[in-house]
Structure formats: C-alpha cells, structure tokens
All heavy atoms as a GROMACS GRO file, in nm:
protein
  650
    1MET      N    1   6.060  13.064   0.486
    1MET     CA    2   6.081  13.104   0.625
    1MET      C    3   6.055  12.985   0.720
    1MET      O    4   6.110  12.962   0.816
    1MET     CB    5   6.005  13.219   0.661
    1MET     CG    6   6.008  13.259   0.803
    1MET     SD    7   5.992  13.428   0.832
    1MET     CE    8   5.944  13.427   1.001
    2ASN      N    9   5.951  12.904   0.683
    2ASN     CA   10   5.907  12.797   0.762
    2ASN      C   11   6.017  12.690   0.773
    2ASN      O   12   6.040  12.629   0.873
    2ASN     CB   13   5.780  12.736   0.705
    2ASN     CG   14   5.710  12.641   0.793
    2ASN    OD1   15   5.745  12.643   0.909
    2ASN    ND2   16   5.616  12.558   0.746
    3MET      N   17   6.092  12.672   0.659
    3MET     CA   18   6.200  12.573   0.657
    3MET      C   19   6.313  12.620   0.757
    3MET      O   20   6.385  12.539   0.815
    3MET     CB   21   6.246  12.566   0.514
    3MET     CG   22   6.351  12.451   0.495
    3MET     SD   23   6.274  12.291   0.535
    3MET     CE   24   6.380  12.192   0.454
    4LYS      N   25   6.343  12.761   0.746
    4LYS     CA   26   6.450  12.797   0.826
    4LYS      C   27   6.417  12.789   0.976
    4LYS      O   28   6.511  12.759   1.058
    4LYS     CB   29   6.481  12.948   0.801
    4LYS     CG   30   6.544  12.980   0.670
    4LYS     CD   31   6.579  13.123   0.646
    4LYS     CE   32   6.645  13.155   0.528
    4LYS     NZ   33   6.670  13.291   0.508
    5LEU      N   34   6.289  12.811   1.009
    5LEU     CA   35   6.244  12.792   1.152
    5LEU      C   36   6.253  12.646   1.194
    5LEU      O   37   6.308  12.616   1.312
    5LEU     CB   38   6.102  12.839   1.165
    5LEU     CG   39   6.037  12.825   1.302
    5LEU    CD1   40   6.120  12.922   1.402
    5LEU    CD2   41   5.897  12.881   1.300
    6LEU      N   42   6.216  12.552   1.119
    6LEU     CA   43   6.228  12.414   1.131
    6LEU      C   44   6.362  12.371   1.166
    6LEU      O   45   6.395  12.296   1.240
    6LEU     CB   46   6.148  12.331   1.032
    6LEU     CG   47   6.153  12.186   1.051
    6LEU    CD1   48   6.075  12.145   1.190
    6LEU    CD2   49   6.091  12.119   0.928
    7LEU      N   50   6.453  12.417   1.065
    7LEU     CA   51   6.597  12.388   1.077
    7LEU      C   52   6.660  12.437   1.205
    7LEU      O   53   6.744  12.376   1.268
    7LEU     CB   54   6.668  12.431   0.948
    7LEU     CG   55   6.819  12.399   0.945
    7LEU    CD1   56   6.838  12.249   0.926
    7LEU    CD2   57   6.885  12.468   0.813
    8SER      N   58   6.628  12.570   1.242
    8SER     CA   59   6.685  12.622   1.364
    8SER      C   60   6.641  12.553   1.496
    8SER      O   61   6.719  12.514   1.576
    8SER     CB   62   6.633  12.768   1.360
    8SER     OG   63   6.690  12.844   1.258
    9ILE      N   64   6.506  12.507   1.489
    9ILE     CA   65   6.454  12.437   1.611
    9ILE      C   66   6.519  12.305   1.616
    9ILE      O   67   6.560  12.247   1.729
    9ILE     CB   68   6.300  12.432   1.606
    9ILE    CG1   69   6.242  12.563   1.617
    9ILE    CG2   70   6.248  12.323   1.710
    9ILE    CD1   71   6.086  12.566   1.591
   10SER      N   72   6.545  12.235   1.509
   10SER     CA   73   6.603  12.108   1.500
   10SER      C   74   6.748  12.109   1.547
   10SER      O   75   6.793  12.022   1.621
   10SER     CB   76   6.604  12.047   1.356
   10SER     OG   77   6.475  12.019   1.318
   11LEU      N   78   6.822  12.218   1.502
   11LEU     CA   79   6.960  12.238   1.537
   11LEU      C   80   6.975  12.267   1.690
   11LEU      O   81   7.060  12.202   1.764
   11LEU     CB   82   7.028  12.348   1.467
   11LEU     CG   83   7.173  12.378   1.488
   11LEU    CD1   84   7.256  12.258   1.456
   11LEU    CD2   85   7.221  12.502   1.416
   12ILE      N   86   6.888  12.350   1.746
   12ILE     CA   87   6.884  12.374   1.892
   12ILE      C   88   6.856  12.252   1.968
   12ILE      O   89   6.916  12.215   2.070
   12ILE     CB   90   6.786  12.493   1.917
   12ILE    CG1   91   6.843  12.622   1.865
   12ILE    CG2   92   6.766  12.501   2.079
   12ILE    CD1   93   6.750  12.740   1.874
   13ALA      N   94   6.754  12.168   1.927
   13ALA     CA   95   6.709  12.054   1.984
   13ALA      C   96   6.844  11.944   1.990
   13ALA      O   97   6.862  11.885   2.093
   13ALA     CB   98   6.601  11.985   1.932
   14ILE      N   99   6.897  11.943   1.879
   14ILE     CA  100   7.021  11.843   1.876
   14ILE      C  101   7.135  11.884   1.963
   14ILE      O  102   7.185  11.810   2.041
   14ILE     CB  103   7.074  11.832   1.735
   14ILE    CG1  104   6.973  11.748   1.646
   14ILE    CG2  105   7.212  11.760   1.721
   14ILE    CD1  106   7.000  11.749   1.499
   15LEU      N  107   7.158  12.012   1.980
   15LEU     CA  108   7.255  12.069   2.072
   15LEU      C  109   7.219  12.046   2.211
   15LEU      O  110   7.303  12.009   2.296
   15LEU     CB  111   7.285  12.218   2.031
   15LEU     CG  112   7.355  12.243   1.908
   15LEU    CD1  113   7.362  12.402   1.886
   15LEU    CD2  114   7.499  12.186   1.911
   16LEU      N  115   7.094  12.070   2.243
   16LEU     CA  116   7.054  12.045   2.378
   16LEU      C  117   7.058  11.913   2.420
   16LEU      O  118   7.098  11.870   2.540
   16LEU     CB  119   6.920  12.108   2.410
   16LEU     CG  120   6.899  12.257   2.406
   16LEU    CD1  121   6.752  12.303   2.412
   16LEU    CD2  122   6.994  12.317   2.507
   17ILE      N  123   7.013  11.816   2.339
   17ILE     CA  124   7.017  11.674   2.363
   17ILE      C  125   7.166  11.622   2.387
   17ILE      O  126   7.200  11.555   2.473
   17ILE     CB  127   6.940  11.593   2.262
   17ILE    CG1  128   6.789  11.625   2.280
   17ILE    CG2  129   6.965  11.453   2.276
   17ILE    CD1  130   6.708  11.563   2.154
   18GLY      N  131   7.243  11.670   2.291
   18GLY     CA  132   7.394  11.626   2.291
   18GLY      C  133   7.471  11.675   2.414
   18GLY      O  134   7.558  11.614   2.462
   19CYS      N  135   7.427  11.786   2.468
   19CYS     CA  136   7.507  11.847   2.579
   19CYS      C  137   7.437  11.834   2.717
   19CYS      O  138   7.495  11.878   2.815
   19CYS     CB  139   7.525  12.002   2.555
   19CYS     SG  140   7.607  12.036   2.393
   20SER      N  141   7.330  11.760   2.717
   20SER     CA  142   7.260  11.753   2.848
   20SER      C  143   7.301  11.634   2.936
   20SER      O  144   7.276  11.646   3.050
   20SER     CB  145   7.109  11.744   2.818
   20SER     OG  146   7.074  11.634   2.764
   21GLY      N  147   7.363  11.544   2.880
   21GLY     CA  148   7.399  11.425   2.964
   21GLY      C  149   7.520  11.446   3.054
   21GLY      O  150   7.615  11.510   3.020
   22THR      N  151   7.502  11.390   3.185
   22THR     CA  152   7.611  11.402   3.275
   22THR      C  153   7.644  11.257   3.312
   22THR      O  154   7.558  11.171   3.327
   22THR     CB  155   7.586  11.488   3.386
   22THR    OG1  156   7.469  11.437   3.465
   22THR    CG2  157   7.554  11.639   3.359
   23LYS      N  158   7.775  11.234   3.346
   23LYS     CA  159   7.812  11.111   3.394
   23LYS      C  160   7.912  11.118   3.506
   23LYS      O  161   8.008  11.200   3.493
   23LYS     CB  162   7.870  11.028   3.286
   23LYS     CG  163   7.910  10.885   3.312
   23LYS     CD  164   7.969  10.812   3.183
   23LYS     CE  165   8.006  10.676   3.217
   23LYS     NZ  166   8.059  10.611   3.102
   24GLN      N  167   7.892  11.052   3.617
   24GLN     CA  168   7.990  11.059   3.721
   24GLN      C  169   8.110  10.976   3.689
   24GLN      O  170   8.096  10.864   3.655
   24GLN     CB  171   7.930  11.006   3.851
   24GLN     CG  172   8.016  11.030   3.972
   24GLN     CD  173   7.950  11.010   4.103
   24GLN    OE1  174   7.818  10.992   4.102
   24GLN    NE2  175   8.021  10.998   4.208
   25VAL      N  176   8.230  11.037   3.695
   25VAL     CA  177   8.352  10.969   3.661
   25VAL      C  178   8.421  10.927   3.787
   25VAL      O  179   8.428  11.001   3.887
   25VAL     CB  180   8.445  11.064   3.579
   25VAL    CG1  181   8.574  10.994   3.547
   25VAL    CG2  182   8.381  11.119   3.457
   26GLU      N  183   8.463  10.796   3.789
   26GLU     CA  184   8.534  10.749   3.897
   26GLU      C  185   8.678  10.770   3.891
   26GLU      O  186   8.725  10.786   3.772
   26GLU     CB  187   8.500  10.600   3.927
   26GLU     CG  188   8.357  10.577   3.959
   26GLU     CD  189   8.331  10.434   3.991
   26GLU    OE1  190   8.422  10.349   4.010
   26GLU    OE2  191   8.210  10.389   3.971
   27THR      N  192   8.760  10.753   3.990
   27THR     CA  193   8.902  10.766   3.987
   27THR      C  194   8.950  10.652   3.911
   27THR      O  195   8.917  10.528   3.933
   27THR     CB  196   8.961  10.767   4.132
   27THR    OG1  197   8.906  10.869   4.200
   27THR    CG2  198   9.114  10.784   4.120
   28PRO      N  199   9.047  10.684   3.803
   28PRO     CA  200   9.092  10.558   3.730
   28PRO      C  201   9.182  10.464   3.806
   28PRO      O  202   9.254  10.516   3.884
   28PRO     CB  203   9.165  10.634   3.621
   28PRO     CG  204   9.212  10.763   3.671
   28PRO     CD  205   9.097  10.807   3.766
   29VAL      N  206   9.160  10.339   3.778
   29VAL     CA  207   9.258  10.248   3.836
   29VAL      C  208   9.334  10.189   3.717
   29VAL      O  209   9.282  10.131   3.627
   29VAL     CB  210   9.173  10.126   3.907
   29VAL    CG1  211   9.274  10.032   3.954
   29VAL    CG2  212   9.098  10.195   4.024
   30GLU      N  213   9.455  10.209   3.728
   30GLU     CA  214   9.551  10.163   3.617
   30GLU      C  215   9.630  10.045   3.666
   30GLU      O  216   9.671  10.039   3.782
   30GLU     CB  217   9.634  10.269   3.556
   30GLU     CG  218   9.562  10.372   3.489
   30GLU     CD  219   9.642  10.470   3.420
   30GLU    OE1  220   9.768  10.458   3.414
   30GLU    OE2  221   9.590  10.585   3.367
   31GLN      N  222   9.675   9.955   3.573
   31GLN     CA  223   9.762   9.853   3.614
   31GLN      C  224   9.896   9.887   3.542
   31GLN      O  225   9.920   9.918   3.427
   31GLN     CB  226   9.715   9.720   3.546
   31GLN     CG  227   9.781   9.604   3.607
   31GLN     CD  228   9.706   9.482   3.564
   31GLN    OE1  229   9.627   9.476   3.481
   31GLN    NE2  230   9.741   9.367   3.623
   32THR      N  231   9.993   9.867   3.633
   32THR     CA  232  10.137   9.918   3.582
   32THR      C  233  10.200   9.789   3.514
   32THR      O  234  10.140   9.678   3.513
   32THR     CB  235  10.228   9.949   3.698
   32THR    OG1  236  10.232   9.848   3.796
   32THR    CG2  237  10.164  10.071   3.762
   33ARG      N  238  10.312   9.808   3.469
   33ARG     CA  239  10.387   9.686   3.401
   33ARG      C  240  10.412   9.572   3.485
   33ARG      O  241  10.415   9.464   3.437
   33ARG     CB  242  10.513   9.748   3.342
   33ARG     CG  243  10.498   9.843   3.224
   33ARG     CD  244  10.623   9.901   3.176
   33ARG     NE  245  10.595  10.008   3.086
   33ARG     CZ  246  10.685  10.108   3.066
   33ARG    NH1  247  10.804  10.108   3.123
   33ARG    NH2  248  10.649  10.207   2.976
   34ASN      N  249  10.427   9.592   3.617
   34ASN     CA  250  10.458   9.480   3.701
   34ASN      C  251  10.333   9.430   3.771
   34ASN      O  252  10.344   9.336   3.850
   34ASN     CB  253  10.551   9.527   3.815
   34ASN     CG  254  10.513   9.637   3.894
   34ASN    OD1  255  10.398   9.683   3.880
   34ASN    ND2  256  10.591   9.695   3.979
   35GLY      N  257  10.214   9.475   3.719
   35GLY     CA  258  10.092   9.406   3.766
   35GLY      C  259  10.025   9.471   3.888
   35GLY      O  260   9.917   9.422   3.925
   36ASN      N  261  10.074   9.576   3.948
   36ASN     CA  262  10.024   9.639   4.062
   36ASN      C  263   9.911   9.733   4.008
   36ASN      O  264   9.926   9.800   3.925
   36ASN     CB  265  10.119   9.718   4.141
   36ASN     CG  266  10.234   9.625   4.206
   36ASN    OD1  267  10.200   9.500   4.228
   36ASN    ND2  268  10.352   9.670   4.229
   37ASN      N  269   9.789   9.722   4.096
   37ASN     CA  270   9.691   9.824   4.071
   37ASN      C  271   9.719   9.957   4.137
   37ASN      O  272   9.744   9.952   4.257
   37ASN     CB  273   9.551   9.769   4.109
   37ASN     CG  274   9.506   9.653   4.022
   37ASN    OD1  275   9.537   9.649   3.906
   37ASN    ND2  276   9.412   9.573   4.077
   38VAL      N  277   9.700  10.055   4.070
   38VAL     CA  278   9.723  10.205   4.125
   38VAL      C  279   9.596  10.280   4.118
   38VAL      O  280   9.535  10.288   4.019
   38VAL     CB  281   9.836  10.264   4.055
   38VAL    CG1  282   9.869  10.399   4.105
   38VAL    CG2  283   9.965  10.174   4.053
   39VAL      N  284   9.555  10.329   4.231
   39VAL     CA  285   9.430  10.403   4.243
   39VAL      C  286   9.444  10.540   4.161
   39VAL      O  287   9.376  10.574   4.082
   39VAL     CB  288   9.397  10.436   4.380
   39VAL    CG1  289   9.269  10.526   4.386
   39VAL    CG2  290   9.371  10.304   4.451
   40ASN      N  291   9.557  10.609   4.185
   40ASN     CA  292   9.583  10.738   4.123
   40ASN      C  293   9.720  10.742   4.065
   40ASN      O  294   9.816  10.775   4.139
   40ASN     CB  295   9.558  10.865   4.201
   40ASN     CG  296   9.558  10.982   4.140
   40ASN    OD1  297   9.575  10.992   4.034
   40ASN    ND2  298   9.508  11.095   4.215
   41PRO      N  299   9.736  10.714   3.937
   41PRO     CA  300   9.874  10.699   3.884
   41PRO      C  301   9.954  10.833   3.883
   41PRO      O  302  10.076  10.829   3.903
   41PRO     CB  303   9.862  10.651   3.744
   41PRO     CG  304   9.709  10.679   3.709
   41PRO     CD  305   9.640  10.674   3.844
   42LYS      N  306   9.881  10.951   3.870
   42LYS     CA  307   9.955  11.078   3.861
   42LYS      C  308  10.011  11.095   4.012
   42LYS      O  309  10.115  11.160   4.024
   42LYS     CB  310   9.851  11.186   3.834
   42LYS     CG  311   9.792  11.174   3.699
   42LYS     CD  312   9.884  11.249   3.596
   42LYS     CE  313   9.818  11.248   3.463
   42LYS     NZ  314   9.914  11.285   3.352
   43GLU      N  315   9.939  11.061   4.114
   43GLU     CA  316   9.984  11.082   4.245
   43GLU      C  317  10.097  10.988   4.277
   43GLU      O  318  10.207  11.046   4.342
   43GLU     CB  319   9.877  11.056   4.355
   43GLU     CG  320   9.903  11.090   4.487
   43GLU     CD  321   9.777  11.066   4.572
   43GLU    OE1  322   9.677  11.131   4.555
   43GLU    OE2  323   9.797  10.984   4.672
   44LYS      N  324  10.105  10.871   4.230
   44LYS     CA  325  10.221  10.786   4.252
   44LYS      C  326  10.342  10.824   4.175
   44LYS      O  327  10.453  10.831   4.213
   44LYS     CB  328  10.176  10.644   4.196
   44LYS     CG  329  10.268  10.530   4.243
   44LYS     CD  330  10.262  10.510   4.392
   44LYS     CE  331  10.336  10.383   4.430
   44LYS     NZ  332  10.351  10.365   4.569
   45ALA      N  333  10.312  10.875   4.053
   45ALA     CA  334  10.424  10.948   3.973
   45ALA      C  335  10.485  11.054   4.043
   45ALA      O  336  10.604  11.070   4.052
   45ALA     CB  337  10.376  10.981   3.836
   46LEU      N  338  10.400  11.146   4.101
   46LEU     CA  339  10.452  11.255   4.173
   46LEU      C  340  10.536  11.211   4.298
   46LEU      O  341  10.642  11.278   4.319
   46LEU     CB  342  10.338  11.350   4.218
   46LEU     CG  343  10.373  11.483   4.292
   46LEU    CD1  344  10.464  11.566   4.201
   46LEU    CD2  345  10.248  11.549   4.340
   47GLU      N  346  10.488  11.114   4.361
   47GLU     CA  347  10.567  11.066   4.471
   47GLU      C  348  10.706  11.014   4.437
   47GLU      O  349  10.807  11.047   4.504
   47GLU     CB  350  10.495  10.942   4.528
   47GLU     CG  351  10.563  10.885   4.653
   47GLU     CD  352  10.481  10.764   4.709
   47GLU    OE1  353  10.363  10.764   4.691
   47GLU    OE2  354  10.551  10.666   4.767
   48HIS      N  355  10.718  10.942   4.328
   48HIS     CA  356  10.846  10.895   4.277
   48HIS      C  357  10.936  11.024   4.233
   48HIS      O  358  11.050  11.009   4.245
   48HIS     CB  359  10.841  10.786   4.172
   48HIS     CG  360  10.792  10.650   4.229
   48HIS    ND1  361  10.869  10.583   4.299
   48HIS    CD2  362  10.672  10.587   4.213
   48HIS    CE1  363  10.805  10.471   4.334
   48HIS    NE2  364  10.688  10.468   4.275
   49PHE      N  365  10.867  11.113   4.161
   49PHE     CA  366  10.942  11.219   4.110
   49PHE      C  367  11.000  11.312   4.227
   49PHE      O  368  11.117  11.358   4.220
   49PHE     CB  369  10.842  11.316   4.026
   49PHE     CG  370  10.904  11.435   3.973
   49PHE    CD1  371  10.996  11.423   3.856
   49PHE    CD2  372  10.902  11.557   4.023
   49PHE    CE1  373  11.056  11.530   3.802
   49PHE    CE2  374  10.964  11.665   3.969
   49PHE     CZ  375  11.037  11.651   3.862
   50VAL      N  376  10.926  11.332   4.335
   50VAL     CA  377  10.976  11.402   4.450
   50VAL      C  378  11.085  11.330   4.507
   50VAL      O  379  11.193  11.383   4.555
   50VAL     CB  380  10.864  11.431   4.555
   50VAL    CG1  381  10.915  11.491   4.678
   50VAL    CG2  382  10.769  11.531   4.484
   51ASN      N  383  11.082  11.184   4.522
   51ASN     CA  384  11.190  11.108   4.582
   51ASN      C  385  11.316  11.123   4.502
   51ASN      O  386  11.420  11.125   4.559
   51ASN     CB  387  11.134  10.969   4.598
   51ASN     CG  388  11.041  10.942   4.703
   51ASN    OD1  389  11.016  11.034   4.796
   51ASN    ND2  390  10.966  10.839   4.696
   52GLY      N  391  11.296  11.127   4.365
   52GLY     CA  392  11.413  11.138   4.277
   52GLY      C  393  11.471  11.273   4.294
   52GLY      O  394  11.595  11.291   4.290
   53SER      N  395  11.390  11.376   4.306
   53SER     CA  396  11.437  11.510   4.326
   53SER      C  397  11.525  11.532   4.448
   53SER      O  398  11.634  11.592   4.453
   53SER     CB  399  11.328  11.607   4.318
   53SER     OG  400  11.275  11.621   4.198
   54VAL      N  401  11.476  11.458   4.554
   54VAL     CA  402  11.542  11.466   4.687
   54VAL      C  403  11.678  11.394   4.681
   54VAL      O  404  11.776  11.445   4.724
   54VAL     CB  405  11.462  11.405   4.796
   54VAL    CG1  406  11.541  11.392   4.925
   54VAL    CG2  407  11.340  11.497   4.829
   55ALA      N  408  11.673  11.278   4.615
   55ALA     CA  409  11.791  11.195   4.592
   55ALA      C  410  11.904  11.269   4.509
   55ALA      O  411  12.020  11.274   4.535
   55ALA     CB  412  11.769  11.064   4.530
   56GLU      N  413  11.856  11.344   4.408
   56GLU     CA  414  11.939  11.419   4.326
   56GLU      C  415  11.999  11.538   4.404
   56GLU      O  416  12.120  11.567   4.384
   56GLU     CB  417  11.858  11.476   4.203
   56GLU     CG  418  11.952  11.544   4.106
   56GLU     CD  419  11.869  11.596   3.980
   56GLU    OE1  420  11.737  11.579   3.981
   56GLU    OE2  421  11.938  11.663   3.890
   57GLN      N  422  11.928  11.602   4.488
   57GLN     CA  423  11.976  11.709   4.573
   57GLN      C  424  12.087  11.665   4.659
   57GLN      O  425  12.182  11.737   4.704
   57GLN     CB  426  11.870  11.780   4.643
   57GLN     CG  427  11.776  11.853   4.556
   57GLN     CD  428  11.841  11.964   4.484
   57GLN    OE1  429  11.926  12.036   4.526
   57GLN    NE2  430  11.814  11.981   4.352
   58GLU      N  431  12.072  11.536   4.709
   58GLU     CA  432  12.168  11.478   4.805
   58GLU      C  433  12.285  11.424   4.732
   58GLU      O  434  12.379  11.367   4.800
   58GLU     CB  435  12.096  11.369   4.883
   58GLU     CG  436  11.992  11.426   4.989
   58GLU     CD  437  11.921  11.311   5.053
   58GLU    OE1  438  11.928  11.194   5.019
   58GLU    OE2  439  11.834  11.339   5.147
   59GLY      N  440  12.280  11.420   4.599
   59GLY     CA  441  12.396  11.368   4.526
   59GLY      C  442  12.392  11.221   4.498
   59GLY      O  443  12.483  11.157   4.438
   60ASP      N  444  12.286  11.153   4.523
   60ASP     CA  445  12.266  11.013   4.501
   60ASP      C  446  12.200  10.993   4.360
   60ASP      O  447  12.071  10.982   4.355
   60ASP     CB  448  12.182  10.946   4.610
   60ASP     CG  449  12.172  10.797   4.600
   60ASP    OD1  450  12.237  10.737   4.513
   60ASP    OD2  451  12.090  10.738   4.678
   61TYR      N  452  12.276  11.010   4.261
   61TYR     CA  453  12.218  11.013   4.114
   61TYR      C  454  12.164  10.877   4.080
   61TYR      O  455  12.066  10.874   3.998
   61TYR     CB  456  12.325  11.063   4.018
   61TYR     CG  457  12.373  11.205   4.053
   61TYR    CD1  458  12.508  11.227   4.110
   61TYR    CD2  459  12.294  11.311   4.047
   61TYR    CE1  460  12.543  11.354   4.142
   61TYR    CE2  461  12.325  11.437   4.087
   61TYR     CZ  462  12.458  11.456   4.123
   61TYR     OH  463  12.496  11.583   4.151
   62GLN      N  464  12.218  10.769   4.125
   62GLN     CA  465  12.159  10.633   4.085
   62GLN      C  466  12.026  10.624   4.147
   62GLN      O  467  11.938  10.581   4.059
   62GLN     CB  468  12.258  10.529   4.140
   62GLN     CG  469  12.207  10.387   4.093
   62GLN     CD  470  12.304  10.273   4.150
   62GLN    OE1  471  12.403  10.313   4.214
   62GLN    NE2  472  12.262  10.156   4.132
   63THR      N  473  12.005  10.655   4.257
   63THR     CA  474  11.866  10.645   4.316
   63THR      C  475  11.769  10.741   4.238
   63THR      O  476  11.658  10.708   4.219
   63THR     CB  477  11.870  10.670   4.470
   63THR    OG1  478  11.963  10.585   4.529
   63THR    CG2  479  11.733  10.660   4.531
   64ALA      N  480  11.825  10.859   4.214
   64ALA     CA  481  11.742  10.968   4.145
   64ALA      C  482  11.696  10.913   4.011
   64ALA      O  483  11.576  10.921   3.987
   64ALA     CB  484  11.826  11.089   4.128
   65VAL      N  485  11.788  10.853   3.939
   65VAL     CA  486  11.747  10.792   3.805
   65VAL      C  487  11.637  10.684   3.816
   65VAL      O  488  11.542  10.671   3.743
   65VAL     CB  489  11.878  10.750   3.726
   65VAL    CG1  490  11.836  10.675   3.604
   65VAL    CG2  491  11.966  10.860   3.688
   66GLN      N  492  11.661  10.589   3.908
   66GLN     CA  493  11.559  10.497   3.934
   66GLN      C  494  11.427  10.543   3.976
   66GLN      O  495  11.334  10.496   3.937
   66GLN     CB  496  11.622  10.398   4.052
   66GLN     CG  497  11.739  10.323   4.007
   66GLN     CD  498  11.793  10.237   4.134
   66GLN    OE1  499  11.762  10.259   4.242
   66GLN    NE2  500  11.896  10.143   4.094
   67GLN      N  501  11.427  10.647   4.063
   67GLN     CA  502  11.294  10.699   4.103
   67GLN      C  503  11.238  10.780   3.984
   67GLN      O  504  11.107  10.763   3.960
   67GLN     CB  505  11.322  10.809   4.211
   67GLN     CG  506  11.340  10.737   4.346
   67GLN     CD  507  11.242  10.648   4.394
   67GLN    OE1  508  11.128  10.680   4.400
   67GLN    NE2  509  11.268  10.530   4.445
   68TYR      N  510  11.310  10.842   3.902
   68TYR     CA  511  11.250  10.911   3.776
   68TYR      C  512  11.197  10.795   3.689
   68TYR      O  513  11.087  10.813   3.617
   68TYR     CB  514  11.345  10.998   3.713
   68TYR     CG  515  11.392  11.112   3.785
   68TYR    CD1  516  11.521  11.166   3.778
   68TYR    CD2  517  11.300  11.189   3.860
   68TYR    CE1  518  11.554  11.275   3.850
   68TYR    CE2  519  11.337  11.300   3.931
   68TYR     CZ  520  11.461  11.348   3.927
   68TYR     OH  521  11.502  11.463   3.988
   69GLN      N  522  11.261  10.690   3.668
   69GLN     CA  523  11.209  10.577   3.583
   69GLN      C  524  11.094  10.512   3.634
   69GLN      O  525  10.992  10.484   3.560
   69GLN     CB  526  11.326  10.477   3.565
   69GLN     CG  527  11.438  10.525   3.478
   69GLN     CD  528  11.549  10.426   3.467
   69GLN    OE1  529  11.567  10.336   3.545
   69GLN    NE2  530  11.632  10.438   3.363
   70LYS      N  531  11.076  10.503   3.760
   70LYS     CA  532  10.948  10.454   3.820
   70LYS      C  533  10.840  10.551   3.802
   70LYS      O  534  10.724  10.512   3.774
   70LYS     CB  535  10.973  10.422   3.977
   70LYS     CG  536  11.048  10.300   4.010
   70LYS     CD  537  11.071  10.285   4.159
   70LYS     CE  538  11.152  10.164   4.178
   70LYS     NZ  539  11.174  10.144   4.330
   71ALA      N  540  10.872  10.683   3.813
   71ALA     CA  541  10.778  10.782   3.785
   71ALA      C  542  10.718  10.781   3.644
   71ALA      O  543  10.594  10.792   3.617
   71ALA     CB  544  10.823  10.927   3.814
   72LEU      N  545  10.814  10.740   3.551
   72LEU     CA  546  10.768  10.741   3.408
   72LEU      C  547  10.677  10.613   3.392
   72LEU      O  548  10.589  10.613   3.292
   72LEU     CB  549  10.887  10.712   3.314
   72LEU     CG  550  10.960  10.848   3.299
   72LEU    CD1  551  11.090  10.816   3.216
   72LEU    CD2  552  10.877  10.945   3.219
   73MET      N  553  10.684  10.517   3.478
   73MET     CA  554  10.585  10.398   3.466
   73MET      C  555  10.441  10.447   3.489
   73MET      O  556  10.341  10.381   3.437
   73MET     CB  557  10.623  10.292   3.564
   73MET     CG  558  10.750  10.208   3.524
   73MET     SD  559  10.804  10.084   3.638
   73MET     CE  560  10.670  10.039   3.730
   74TYR      N  561  10.419  10.540   3.573
   74TYR     CA  562  10.285  10.590   3.606
   74TYR      C  563  10.242  10.713   3.523
   74TYR      O  564  10.125  10.725   3.513
   74TYR     CB  565  10.285  10.627   3.758
   74TYR     CG  566  10.316  10.514   3.837
   74TYR    CD1  567  10.435  10.496   3.909
   74TYR    CD2  568  10.213  10.411   3.859
   74TYR    CE1  569  10.462  10.391   3.985
   74TYR    CE2  570  10.248  10.302   3.935
   74TYR     CZ  571  10.372  10.290   4.012
   74TYR     OH  572  10.394  10.189   4.088
   75ASP      N  573  10.337  10.788   3.477
   75ASP     CA  574  10.304  10.914   3.396
   75ASP      C  575  10.413  10.954   3.303
   75ASP      O  576  10.528  10.941   3.349
   75ASP     CB  577  10.279  11.029   3.508
   75ASP     CG  578  10.230  11.151   3.441
   75ASP    OD1  579  10.180  11.146   3.319
   75ASP    OD2  580  10.235  11.270   3.491
   76THR      N  581  10.394  10.985   3.187
   76THR     CA  582  10.486  11.023   3.090
   76THR      C  583  10.491  11.173   3.056
   76THR      O  584  10.502  11.202   2.944
   76THR     CB  585  10.467  10.936   2.952
   76THR    OG1  586  10.333  10.971   2.905
   76THR    CG2  587  10.477  10.792   2.988
   77SER      N  588  10.479  11.240   3.165
   77SER     CA  589  10.488  11.395   3.139
   77SER      C  590  10.632  11.434   3.106
   77SER      O  591  10.730  11.374   3.122
   77SER     CB  592  10.448  11.464   3.288
   77SER     OG  593  10.313  11.433   3.308
   78GLY      N  594  10.636  11.547   3.036
   78GLY     CA  595  10.762  11.608   2.983
   78GLY      C  596  10.850  11.639   3.099
   78GLY      O  597  10.974  11.631   3.086
   79GLY      N  598  10.809  11.680   3.209
   79GLY     CA  599  10.881  11.726   3.321
   79GLY      C  600  10.970  11.608   3.378
   79GLY      O  601  11.090  11.631   3.415
   80ILE      N  602  10.917  11.494   3.370
   80ILE     CA  603  10.986  11.378   3.420
   80ILE      C  604  11.102  11.347   3.324
   80ILE      O  605  11.219  11.310   3.365
   80ILE     CB  606  10.889  11.262   3.444
   80ILE    CG1  607  10.781  11.292   3.541
   80ILE    CG2  608  10.977  11.136   3.482
   80ILE    CD1  609  10.675  11.186   3.557
   81PHE      N  610  11.071  11.351   3.187
   81PHE     CA  611  11.174  11.315   3.097
   81PHE      C  612  11.282  11.430   3.113
   81PHE      O  613  11.409  11.400   3.106
   81PHE     CB  614  11.116  11.318   2.950
   81PHE     CG  615  11.042  11.196   2.920
   81PHE    CD1  616  10.916  11.200   2.893
   81PHE    CD2  617  11.113  11.082   2.901
   81PHE    CE1  618  10.848  11.078   2.867
   81PHE    CE2  619  11.053  10.964   2.856
   81PHE     CZ  620  10.915  10.960   2.843
   82TYR      N  621  11.248  11.550   3.125
   82TYR     CA  622  11.348  11.668   3.145
   82TYR      C  623  11.432  11.643   3.272
   82TYR      O  624  11.555  11.649   3.260
   82TYR     CB  625  11.277  11.800   3.165
   82TYR     CG  626  11.368  11.921   3.175
   82TYR    CD1  627  11.428  11.972   3.064
   82TYR    CD2  628  11.393  11.975   3.297
   82TYR    CE1  629  11.515  12.075   3.072
   82TYR    CE2  630  11.484  12.079   3.314
   82TYR     CZ  631  11.545  12.129   3.192
   82TYR     OH  632  11.626  12.239   3.205
   83ALA      N  633  11.379  11.600   3.376
   83ALA     CA  634  11.454  11.562   3.504
   83ALA      C  635  11.558  11.454   3.478
   83ALA      O  636  11.660  11.452   3.524
   83ALA     CB  637  11.360  11.544   3.623
   84LEU      N  638  11.493  11.349   3.414
   84LEU     CA  639  11.583  11.233   3.375
   84LEU      C  640  11.702  11.272   3.294
   84LEU      O  641  11.807  11.202   3.310
   84LEU     CB  642  11.498  11.119   3.316
   84LEU     CG  643  11.549  10.986   3.308
   84LEU    CD1  644  11.604  10.938   3.437
   84LEU    CD2  645  11.459  10.889   3.239
   85ALA      N  646  11.674  11.364   3.194
   85ALA     CA  647  11.784  11.398   3.104
   85ALA      C  648  11.891  11.465   3.180
   85ALA      O  649  12.016  11.460   3.145
   85ALA     CB  650  11.734  11.484   3.001
   0.00000   0.00000   0.00000
C-alpha cells in the first residue's frame, strides 16, 4: 500500500508540474516568399480571399485567380484551394 501511495503522489506531482507553466504568446510574424514581413498572415490571406471573391462576382476571373494565389502565400486553407478550383 505504501508503494501505491508513493506512486500516486509522484504521478500527481508530475502532472501538476507539467501543466502549471504558462507562457505569453506573441502574434506570429512570418516572412512571405517575396521577403515582406507580415504581422498576421491569416488576416492578410483573408483580405486577398475577399478581394478575389469580389473580383469573381464581378466577372473578373483573372484578378480573382491572382488574389486567390496571393492568399495561398499566407495561408493554405482548404477553402482557398476550393475557391481557386
């Protein structure tokens, strides 16, 4: 019984030590293929995706494809690939 108690206390201590640390995460800064630093790549991808959607609705498919490709430089979500297809 003494061994089980020691093992249980050790396991609880390891879990508490492993889960207690917190770290403040900063907004990621990524570098794109052309060398520009982007503060929030998801936001930049969304901007190009919306611009591509607007161009597609207006019938300007060439601009839409270019905007979707720029969006893919910042984010490779499936929705962007679907819109490009």
